[in-house]
C-alpha positions as CSV (number, residue, x, y, z in Angstrom):
1,G,32.8,-8.1,-15.7
2,V,36.0,-6.8,-17.4
3,Q,38.0,-8.5,-20.1
4,F,41.7,-7.6,-20.8
5,D,43.0,-8.4,-24.3
6,N,46.7,-8.5,-25.2
7,I,46.7,-8.1,-29.0
8,S,50.0,-8.8,-30.7
9,T,49.2,-6.9,-33.9
10,G,47.2,-3.9,-32.5
11,R,46.6,-1.8,-29.4
12,D,45.8,-3.7,-26.3
13,R,42.3,-3.1,-24.9
14,F,40.0,-3.8,-22.0
15,S,36.2,-4.2,-22.3
16,L,33.3,-4.1,-19.8
17,F,30.7,-6.8,-20.3
18,R,27.6,-8.3,-18.9
19,S,26.9,-12.0,-18.8
20,S,24.1,-14.3,-17.9
21,D,26.4,-17.1,-16.6
22,K,29.1,-17.1,-13.9
23,D,31.9,-18.0,-16.4
24,G,31.3,-15.1,-18.7
25,V,31.0,-17.4,-21.7
26,N,27.7,-15.9,-22.9
27,S,28.8,-12.3,-22.5
28,T,27.9,-9.1,-24.3
29,I,30.5,-6.3,-24.5
30,T,29.0,-3.0,-23.4
31,K,32.1,-0.7,-23.7
32,T,35.7,-1.1,-25.0
33,F,38.7,1.0,-24.1
34,Y,42.0,1.0,-25.9
35,L,45.4,1.6,-24.2
36,K,47.6,4.4,-25.5
37,S,50.0,3.1,-28.1
38,S,52.9,3.6,-25.6
39,L,51.3,1.1,-23.2
40,N,50.9,-2.7,-23.4
41,F,49.8,-5.6,-21.3
42,V,52.5,-7.8,-19.9
43,Q,50.0,-10.0,-18.2
44,P,47.9,-11.3,-20.1
45,S,50.7,-12.3,-22.4
46,N,50.6,-11.9,-26.2
47,D,47.4,-13.0,-27.9
48,T,45.7,-14.0,-24.7
49,T,42.8,-12.7,-22.6
50,I,42.0,-12.4,-19.0
51,K,38.2,-12.4,-18.2
52,I,37.1,-11.3,-14.8
53,V,33.6,-11.9,-13.7
54,F,32.0,-10.3,-10.6
55,N,29.0,-11.4,-8.6
56,K,26.3,-8.8,-9.5
57,I,24.8,-8.8,-6.1
58,F,27.8,-8.8,-3.8
59,G,30.6,-7.5,-6.1
60,N,32.8,-10.5,-5.2
61,L,35.1,-12.0,-7.8
62,I,33.9,-15.3,-9.3
63,F,37.2,-17.2,-9.7
64,S,38.4,-20.8,-9.1
65,T,40.6,-19.8,-6.1
66,C,37.9,-17.8,-4.4
67,P,36.8,-17.5,-1.6
68,D,40.4,-17.9,-0.5
69,S,41.3,-14.4,0.9
70,G,44.7,-14.6,-0.9
71,G,43.2,-15.5,-4.2
72,M,43.4,-12.8,-6.9
73,I,43.9,-12.2,-10.6
74,V,46.9,-10.1,-11.7
75,V,47.0,-7.8,-14.7
76,E,50.3,-6.0,-15.5
77,V,50.7,-3.0,-17.8
78,A,54.1,-1.7,-19.1
79,G,55.1,1.6,-20.7
80,G,58.1,3.3,-19.3
81,S,57.5,1.5,-16.0
82,Q,55.5,-1.6,-15.1
83,K,52.3,-1.4,-13.0
84,T,50.3,-4.2,-11.5
85,I,46.5,-4.4,-11.0
86,N,45.4,-6.9,-8.4
87,V,41.7,-8.0,-8.4
88,H,41.0,-9.8,-5.1
89,C,38.3,-12.3,-4.4
90,F,36.2,-9.9,-2.3
91,G,36.1,-7.4,-5.1
92,K,38.9,-5.1,-4.0
93,I,40.9,-3.7,-7.0
94,E,44.4,-2.2,-6.3
């Protein structure tokens, strides 16, 4: 899965992780990436995290609104202009 962290006192980051459970509670971070200092997350908001877990066989998103085809998780990044990342139930990221 991937975890997006909005850190109020440092650079925002996102991390790749693996987990033995579908909620990502017992997860192990495998790689962390920091945003440039000129970028920051709008969503998740300050001092919050969005954790996205994918089914390891099918690649589908494991989320409470799935399998609704309109269900998705939204991550927003700002820095000059605002960009939105949509992660859909069926695994599509745009």
